[in-house]
N, C-alpha and C positions, 0 to 999 in steps of 0.2 A: 503494497500501498503506500504512498507519494504519501510526501507530511506534510501536501496540502493538506490530502485526504486529509489525515490527522489532526491539521490542525483545524479545520470544517468542524469533524464532531467534535474538537476539543472545547471547540467557543460555543459549539451548539449546548454542550454540560453544560456549559457555565452559564448557558444563556438558561435549562430546562432549572440546576438549582438559586438561580434567584426570582423567576416565579412563584416554585414552590416553598419557594421558605419567605420570600419577602411577601407573596400575595396574600401568604393569610394576615399579616401586620398592620399591609396597606386598609386591608377587608377590616380589619379588627378600630383600625383607625374612622373609615369610615364611619361606623355601626355604632362610635361613643357617645353620640347625640338620641341612634337610637334607641338603647337595648342598655342604657345605665340611664335612673330618675333622682340621681341626685349625689354630688360630689364621691363620695365613699367608692358609691357603683362605679364611675369612674375612673378609681385610683385603684380598684381590683382591674377593671379593664387594661390598661396600661402596663400594669405591672405584668399581666401574663405577659407579653414581649419585652416589658424590660430591660430581661436579661442578654435579648436574641436579635433585637432589630438591625445593629447598627454593626453587627456581624454577616446576619443576610444582606446586608446593602452591600460588605465587602467581593457576593457573587457579582456584584454588575461592575464593579472597579477593574475587578478584576477581565473580565468576559472585557471590556473595555481598551486597556490597557493590553490585554490577547489578540484585540482584531487588528490594532494600532501596529505591535510588532510582526504579525504572521499577516495580517490582509493590509498594508497601509495602503493601499490605493483605494480599498473600501472603506475604510476607517475619514481618510480625507476626503470623498465625496456624499456617505453619509454623513458630516457631522456640518460639513459645505450646506450640502440638501436640503436634511432636518433639523436647523440650523435653531427655529426660532421654535418647536412642539424641542425640543430636544433644551433646550434654555430653559424652556417654559419646567419642563421637569425636573434640570438640576435645585431651582427657585427650589420645583414646594420641596423638592429633599433637605434643601439646605432648613431653609422657614421651617417645616415639620424635623429636623433633630432636634434644632432650635428647642422649639417648642416641647420636646419629651422633659428640658433641661429644666429648662424655666419656669415651666408651669409650677413647680412647687416653690419658688422664691419669695413670696410672698403671700402671704394668708388673707389672701382680699377675691372674693368671687367673683367679681367683674376682670382683676386680673387671668385668672384660672379660665377663665370662659373664654378669656379672648382666646388663649395660646390653647386651646381647645377648638378652637375654630379653627387655627393653624394646620393641628395635626389630622384636622377634619376633608380640610381644602387638599394641603401637600400628603395627602391621601390619595381622593379624590384624582385630578388631576394629571399622576402619574397614571394609573387602574384602568385612566380613559388612553387615554395620547401613547402607551406603549402600546393599545393594540394597534393605535389608526399607525404609529411607524412601520411595526413590523407585516400590518395588510398592504402597505406602501409597498416597500422591499422586495413582498415575496409577489405583490402585481405588474413591481416595474413602474418605473417613471423618467419625465423627459432626461438622457444621459446622450449626452454628444458623442460626437468621434474622438474627443480628446479626453472622455473618461468625466465630462461638466458635467453637473449638473443646473441644467437650462431652466427650470420652471420652479414656478410662484407656490408662495404659502397655499394658496386655496387649492392647487394641482392636488394638496394630501387630500383636504377633504371630499373624497368621492363616497358614494355609497362604500361598495366594501370595506373601506378604509374605516365607514365609522359604524358599519355591522361588525368588525375585527373590533374598536372603542369599542362596545356595548359588550363585547363578547367579555371582552377580560375584565370587564366592571364588573358583572352578574356574578362570573365564577372566580372574583379574588371576593366577593360581598361574601358568596357561602362560605368559601374556603375560609374565611375569615368566622363566618357565624359557625361552623363545626370548630372550630380553633377554640374559641368562648366555650362553645359548648362542654369541648374535651379537660379545657382546663377552670372552671371555676367551678363552683356547685350554689346551691340556691337559685335566688329567683332567676337572676341574671344568667343559670344555666339552663334554666328552658325556657327560656325568653328567644336567644339563642336560636335552642334547637327549634323551637317554634319555627321565627321566621327565618335558617336553613331551607326551613322545604319551600313554599311557594319561590324566594329567589334563587333555590336551587331550579328549580324546573322549568322557570324564562332562564335561567345558565344554558340549560339546556336543550331550547330553542334555541335561543340565538348560534350555542356552535355547534347543532349541527348546519344550521341552517352559515354558520360562515365556512366549516371544513367543510360543506358538503361543494359548493360552493368553488373555493381554495382547488380542493379534490379536479372538481371537470378544469377547472382553466390552468392549472400548475401540477397537478397530482400524477403520484407514480405507487405502483403495486406498493414499494415499503409505507408511505403514503396511509393510502390505502387501510393497510392495516394497523398502523398504527390512530387514526384517527376512530375504527370503531373499537379499538382498545381503551380511547379516552370516552367513546360516548357510555363502552357498557362499564368502565369504571366509576363514570360521574352520577349514572344508576343505580348501580348497586351499595354509593354510598350515602343517596335519599334513601332505597330502600332499605339501609338499616341502622338508619337518623330513624326514622320512624318510630323502631323498638326500644329508642336508645340508645341503641352503643357506639360512642360518640367515636372511640376510638376506629375504630374501622374505618365508619362514615368517613371521620376525616383523611386515614387514608385510601378513600375512594375520590376524596378531588384531589390529594395532592399525585394519585398517577394520574388521574385525567388530566392532568393542566402537564403535568410530564409527559405525556404519548401526546395529548391536542405538540406542544409545542415539538417536542421529534419528526410529527406527522413531519412539518411547519418549514423544519429545516429539512428532509427529505425529503420537499414537495418542491422547496431552491433547489436543491442541487443538480447540476455542479457549480452555478449563478449566484450567485451571492450578492446578486444588485442589478437585475435583466433591465431594461433600457423600451420602454414604450416606443421609442423614433425608428422610423426606416432608414433614415443615414444613422444612425447612433449606434454603439460601442458598449454593449452592456459588461459589467463585472462579474467573471468568475474564476475563478478556485485557482488559474491557469496566471493572466496575466494580472490580478489581484494583489497577487504573496507576493513575496518580501525574498529576499537572495537563500538560495539552500544552507548555506554557513548560520545563513540567523536561524533559520526554523530546524539546524541539528540543537544548536544554543539552546533555544528554548527550550525543545522537548528534550534537555537535560534537564535544566531545573526544575523544569516538573515534572519528573516525576520524584524529583530528589524533594520538594517542598510540597507539595498535592495530596498528600497522603496525614503530612505534619498539622496542613491545615484542617482536613476535612475531620482527625479525630479529637484536635481540639472542639469544633461547633462541636463534632457527636460527645465529648465528656460533657458542655456547655448543655446544651439540651436536657441530656443523664440531670443533670446536679439542679436546672433546675424546672423538675417535670411533675413535681405533685401542684396538684389544685391549688385553687387561690379564694380565698369569697370572702363578705365583709366585718366575719369576725376576728383574719386576721390583720386587716388593717388597723394602726393604731386609734386608740379616738380620739387620744389627747391632743396628736399630732392631728392637727387642719391644713395642714400647705403640705404634707410630705406626701410626696411619690406610691 
């Protein structure tokens, strides 16, 4: 197997890790004003992701860095063409991270409510825009013969891309609701599980429409298998959620997102950014790749450090595996997280 193909697969794995892990904490952030009835319940919800949300974002940083090093032409065209949506995602992630840290700095309801709104918006925007961005990568964008993006922002707001944004939004909401049901106890747990079912049904409809459209336009046998697996995992997760099996339900949405993202990359390969122009030149794993020497060095580094990162993150989830309820929140600490 060529190194370019290996690195395409590794970048796909990084995005799978990012969406399966960051997806549920986006969902928790968006559900903060929906499920919590008071500040103590909001603190419970935030504490479910408090130890892990920043570690989940490492997957995005590594995916971006790997793309820059392994496929510099892809990185350059992507970040120049998608500048505005990616900037909005970056700002949203920064504001969201600041909100997690600063909401507890002052014992004031108005102060905390403003940071809670920042968490909500900082989770909502990326949930939609990541779907829009990836849908446009799959559909193709105007790239000329010099490998330059020649479209505008509104080229990205097409029906297919908006459907992709709706799908990721609903999937992350479902994923987050099931994570809250898995990690909390009491009233929040029951509310989250009840909400996951109707939102999950809407996510299933959006996923079938989007993935079916993708399969018709650019799909392969491999992507079809992955999409069918994703649909089955999502439906199975919702089915066991009805019976109160939150762990299996969360695993279902986790596998559904993982297989869905894998299917999108299978449908994209060997392209990395196709063009919609008849006279343009699309980006592939061949013409967008770095030199063979660069890829060899990166492979050695990845082999050494990837297992260490996975082990550390797995240990973090194991340490903070227990459920959280309102009685775990000290009543005397009014502004604490």
